[in-house]
C-alpha positions as CSV (number, residue, x, y, z in Angstrom):
1,M,54.6,-70.4,-161.7
2,V,53.2,-72.6,-159.4
3,D,55.0,-73.2,-156.0
4,I,55.3,-77.4,-155.6
5,F,54.7,-77.0,-152.1
6,S,50.8,-76.0,-150.1
7,K,50.5,-72.9,-147.4
8,N,51.5,-74.8,-144.6
9,K,54.9,-76.2,-145.4
10,R,55.9,-72.9,-148.4
11,S,55.3,-71.2,-144.5
12,E,56.8,-73.9,-142.6
13,I,60.2,-73.5,-144.7
14,M,59.5,-69.4,-144.5
15,S,59.8,-70.0,-140.6
16,K,63.2,-71.5,-140.9
17,I,65.0,-68.6,-142.5
18,K,67.0,-66.9,-140.2
19,A,66.4,-63.4,-139.6
20,K,69.5,-63.2,-137.3
21,E,72.5,-65.5,-135.9
22,T,73.6,-66.5,-139.1
23,K,76.8,-68.0,-139.8
24,L,78.0,-64.9,-141.8
25,E,76.9,-63.0,-138.6
26,I,78.9,-65.7,-136.2
27,R,81.9,-65.2,-138.1
28,F,82.0,-62.0,-138.4
29,R,81.6,-61.3,-135.0
30,K,84.0,-63.7,-133.2
31,E,86.2,-61.7,-136.1
32,L,85.7,-58.0,-134.2
33,W,86.0,-59.8,-130.4
34,R,89.5,-61.4,-131.7
35,A,90.8,-58.0,-132.7
36,G,89.4,-56.7,-129.1
37,F,86.0,-55.0,-130.0
38,R,83.7,-55.7,-127.8
39,Y,79.7,-55.4,-128.7
40,R,76.5,-55.8,-128.3
41,K,74.3,-58.1,-130.9
42,N,71.1,-57.5,-131.9
43,A,71.0,-54.0,-130.1
44,H,67.1,-53.4,-128.7
45,G,66.6,-50.1,-127.7
46,Y,68.8,-48.9,-130.6
47,Y,66.8,-47.7,-133.8
48,G,67.1,-50.2,-136.8
49,K,68.1,-53.2,-134.2
50,P,71.6,-52.7,-135.5
51,D,73.5,-56.4,-136.0
52,V,76.3,-55.4,-134.0
53,L,77.2,-52.0,-131.5
54,L,80.4,-50.9,-131.1
55,K,79.0,-48.8,-128.1
56,K,82.2,-47.5,-127.5
57,Y,82.8,-46.4,-130.4
58,K,79.9,-45.3,-131.5
59,T,79.6,-47.2,-134.3
60,V,76.7,-49.7,-135.8
61,I,77.1,-52.4,-138.3
62,F,74.2,-53.8,-140.2
63,I,75.0,-56.8,-142.6
64,D,72.8,-56.9,-145.3
65,S,71.5,-59.9,-146.8
66,C,71.0,-59.4,-151.0
67,F,67.4,-60.6,-151.4
68,W,65.8,-58.6,-148.1
69,H,67.5,-55.3,-148.7
70,G,67.5,-55.4,-152.9
71,C,71.5,-55.8,-153.5
72,K,71.5,-54.6,-157.0
73,K,74.4,-57.3,-157.8
74,H,72.2,-59.9,-156.4
75,F,68.8,-59.3,-155.9
76,K,66.4,-61.3,-158.0
77,L,62.2,-60.6,-157.7
78,P,60.8,-63.8,-157.3
79,A,58.6,-65.1,-160.2
80,T,55.2,-65.6,-157.7
81,K,53.9,-62.5,-155.5
82,K,55.9,-59.3,-157.8
83,E,53.7,-56.8,-157.0
84,F,54.4,-57.9,-153.1
85,W,58.2,-58.2,-153.4
86,K,58.5,-55.1,-155.1
87,I,57.1,-53.1,-152.3
88,K,58.1,-55.4,-149.7
89,I,61.9,-54.4,-150.8
90,E,61.3,-51.5,-151.6
91,R,60.3,-50.9,-148.1
92,N,63.4,-52.0,-146.2
93,K,65.1,-50.0,-148.4
94,Q,63.4,-46.9,-147.0
95,R,63.8,-47.9,-143.7
96,D,67.4,-48.9,-144.2
97,N,68.1,-45.4,-145.3
98,E,65.4,-43.9,-142.4
99,V,67.8,-45.5,-139.9
100,N,71.1,-44.2,-141.8
101,R,69.8,-40.5,-141.3
102,Y,69.0,-41.4,-137.7
103,Y,72.7,-42.3,-136.9
104,K,74.6,-40.0,-139.3
105,K,72.0,-37.3,-137.0
106,N,73.5,-38.0,-133.6
107,N,77.2,-38.5,-135.1
108,W,77.1,-42.2,-135.1
109,I,79.4,-44.7,-137.7
110,I,77.3,-46.4,-139.7
111,I,79.3,-49.5,-141.8
112,R,76.3,-52.0,-144.2
113,I,77.9,-55.0,-145.2
114,W,76.6,-57.0,-148.0
115,E,76.1,-60.2,-147.2
116,H,77.9,-60.7,-150.5
117,Q,80.8,-58.7,-149.5
118,L,81.6,-61.5,-146.6
119,R,80.8,-64.4,-148.6
120,E,83.6,-62.8,-151.1
121,N,86.3,-61.8,-149.0
122,K,85.5,-61.5,-145.3
123,N,88.7,-60.9,-144.2
124,F,89.3,-57.9,-146.3
125,F,85.9,-56.7,-145.2
126,I,87.1,-57.0,-141.3
127,E,90.4,-55.6,-141.9
128,K,88.6,-52.3,-143.7
129,I,85.8,-52.2,-140.6
130,I,88.7,-52.6,-138.1
131,K,90.9,-49.4,-139.5
132,K,87.8,-47.6,-140.4
133,I,87.1,-47.9,-136.7
134,K,90.2,-47.5,-135.4
135,M,91.4,-44.0,-137.9
136,I,88.1,-42.3,-136.2
137,N,88.0,-43.1,-133.3
């Protein structure tokens, strides 16, 4: 399938895709804040740059995009540059596993949420996460 946009136009379109500060992330963080949790967002200096860092609770939270992290339920390999995307997504999954191992080794709680889980039932997952953090601490 041929792209309907020029290379420059496609590049411009792709550059506007947000990697952080998505609406889902913002809503999720607001709920955590309302529940009394104080956090750092996109924490530089922490391995894997967690979307949410709850240092007091030794907890990191990652909100994984279905596309970029290869969700089994929603990921669809693009029709063009298949080999490139296959390698790219596999490397992202490897990196996620490396980050998980790092935090487990250092006795941190790791919470990974798929974007579709937040879209489908945001309140359920926020309540579940809050209970998990409170139970452990």
